[in-house]
N, C-alpha and C positions, 0 to 999 in steps of 0.2 A: 285843738286837735288831741285826740286820744293818745295816750302813751303806748308805745309799742311793747308787747309782752313776749311775742314769739315771731320770728321771721322764718318762713319756709324758702329754702333756696333750691332751685333746680339747676343743678351744676352742669357745665358744659366746658368745652375746651377754650372757648374765647368769650362767650356772651352768657351771663348768668341771669335767671329770672328770680326776682324776689317777691314775696307775698308777706307783708307785715300785717299782723293781727294784734288787736288789744286783748286784754285778759278776758273780755266777754265774748271773744271770737269775732268781733266785728272787723271789717277791713280797714286798715289805716292807710296802707299804700301798696301799690303794684309798681315794681321797677324793673327795667332791663339795663343791666350794667356790664360792661366789659370786665376782664379780670382785675385790671389795675383800678378801675372805678370801684369795683366791689370791695377790694381790700382798703381803699381810702374811705369808703362809705361805712364799713363795719368799724373801722378804727375810730371814727368820729361818733359812732352810734353808742348810746348809753347801754350799759350791760344788759343783755337779754337772753332768751333761749333761742338757739339757731338750729333748726331741724333740716336735715339733708338725708338723701338716700345714700346708703352704704355702697357707693360705686366708685369707680376709678377716680382718685384724687380726693375723695371725701375725707379720708384719714389725715391727709396733709392739711386740708382746710380746717378740719377739727382741731388739730394742734394749733394752727395759726389763730384761729378765733378764740381758743382757750387762752392763748397768750395775750389777747386783747381784753380779756375779762369776761368774755361771753361763755355761756353754757352750751356746748354743742351736743346735739342728739342725732344719732345715725340710725336710720330705719331700713331694714331690708326692703328692696323694691317691691317684692311680692306683698307686703303689707301695706304699701301705699296704693297700689293699683285699685282696690275696691272703693277708694275715696274719690276717684277722678269722677266728678259730676257731669261733665259735659265732654265735647269732642276733645280728644287728646292733643295737648299743645303745651308749650312751656309755662304759660300762665296757669293752666289748669293743674299741671303737675305740681307747680309751687304751692298752689292752695290746697291741693290733696295731701301734700307733705305736712302742712300745718294741721289739717283735720286728723291726720293719723297720729301725729305727735301728741295731740290733745287728748286722745283716748286713754282713759286711766288703766287699761289693761294692755297697753301697747308694750311690746318687747323691743328693746333697743340693742344695738350692736356697739360693743366697747370700742372706742377709738384706739387704733394701734400706735404704739410709740415708733420712732424711727427705727429702732433696732428690730422690733417685731415685723415691721414692713420689709426691712432688708432681709430677714431670714425667710420671709415669704417669697421674695423675689428670687432668692438663692435656690430654694426648692422648686420654684416654677422653671427656673432656667435649667436645672438638673433634669427635670421631667422632659423639657424640650429637647435636650441633647440625647436622652435615652430613646425618645420617639424618632429622632432624625437618624440615629445609629441603627434602630430597628428597620427603618425604611431602606437604608443603604444595604444592610445585610440581606433583606428579602430581595432586593433588586439583583444583588449579586447571585444569589441562589437561582433566581428566575433566569438570568442570562445563561448560567451554566446548565440548567436544565434543558434550554433549547438545544444544547448540543450533547445531550445524554448523560450529563453528570448530576447525580442526585446526592443531596446532603441533608441531614436532619436539621430541624429548626434550632435556633438559638445562636447567640453571639459567640458561644464557646466553639462553634464550628468554623470560625473564620479562618483559623490556622489551616484546617483541612481544605477550605476553599482556595486559599491562597496557593497551596501545594498544587492543586488542580490547574490553577491559571498559569503557574510556572512550568508545569510538566510539558516537555517537548512532545510527548505522545498524546496530549489531551484532545488534539484535533480542534483546537480553537483558532479562528482566523485571527490575524494580527489586530484587527480593529476591535474584536471582542476582548482580546487580552488587554488592549489599551484602556478600554472602558472599565474592565474589571479591576485593573491595577489603580485607576482613578478612584473607584469605589473603596478599595482596600486602604488607600491613603486616607479617604474621607473618614472611614471607620476608625483607623488608627488615631487620626486627629481628635475626633470626637471622644475616643477612649481617654486620651490625655487630658482633654478639657474636663471630663467626668472626674478623673483623679484629682485634678486641682479643686474642683467643687467639693468632692468628698473630704478632702483635707481640710478645707474650711469648715464644713459641717462638723466634722470631728473636733475641731478647735472650739467652735461655738457651743457644741454640746456639753463641754466641760465647764462652761461659765455660769450656767444656771442650774437651779434645781430641777427644772423640767426641760428635758432634752428634746 
């Protein structure tokens, strides 16, 4: 049996498809393994190159495989797609990953460290909170508009909108006031969460040369 030179892995949440190839590109094995089986298999596998698409979980597995002595290669999914030779499935994807990784001009994604991934999660969460707050502010403006109250765009107008909600002469039914106050509470809560994240971002920005 030929020695495995490179293994292409089609990652998934529970079941991984593996495609092992020799140095000449010939197929050595095709396997479908659970997460636990995959980790055990790779721990027992002699050091080799392991190619994966740079998708969710790939950076974690890159670090894990590197700790086992393997050389992980991460490829952007758009660079793998042209190498799928037949009907798309897990096995074809794993083979295509190997084909892509063997190309001498292929560009790879640098695996992220724990800290780098953590910062990416921090920024994505902040973006999510900002989007949620914008949705709540726009809903508040829309509710008040239905009763003749108009306010400019922007989160900085929330105080003005809150004054309209609380004003006795605003002509708002109690049900509308209730809903608007719930939205105001949500906006305030999201604002506090954003301040927590901003403080953490400010702290982290002082720890490295690249903020």
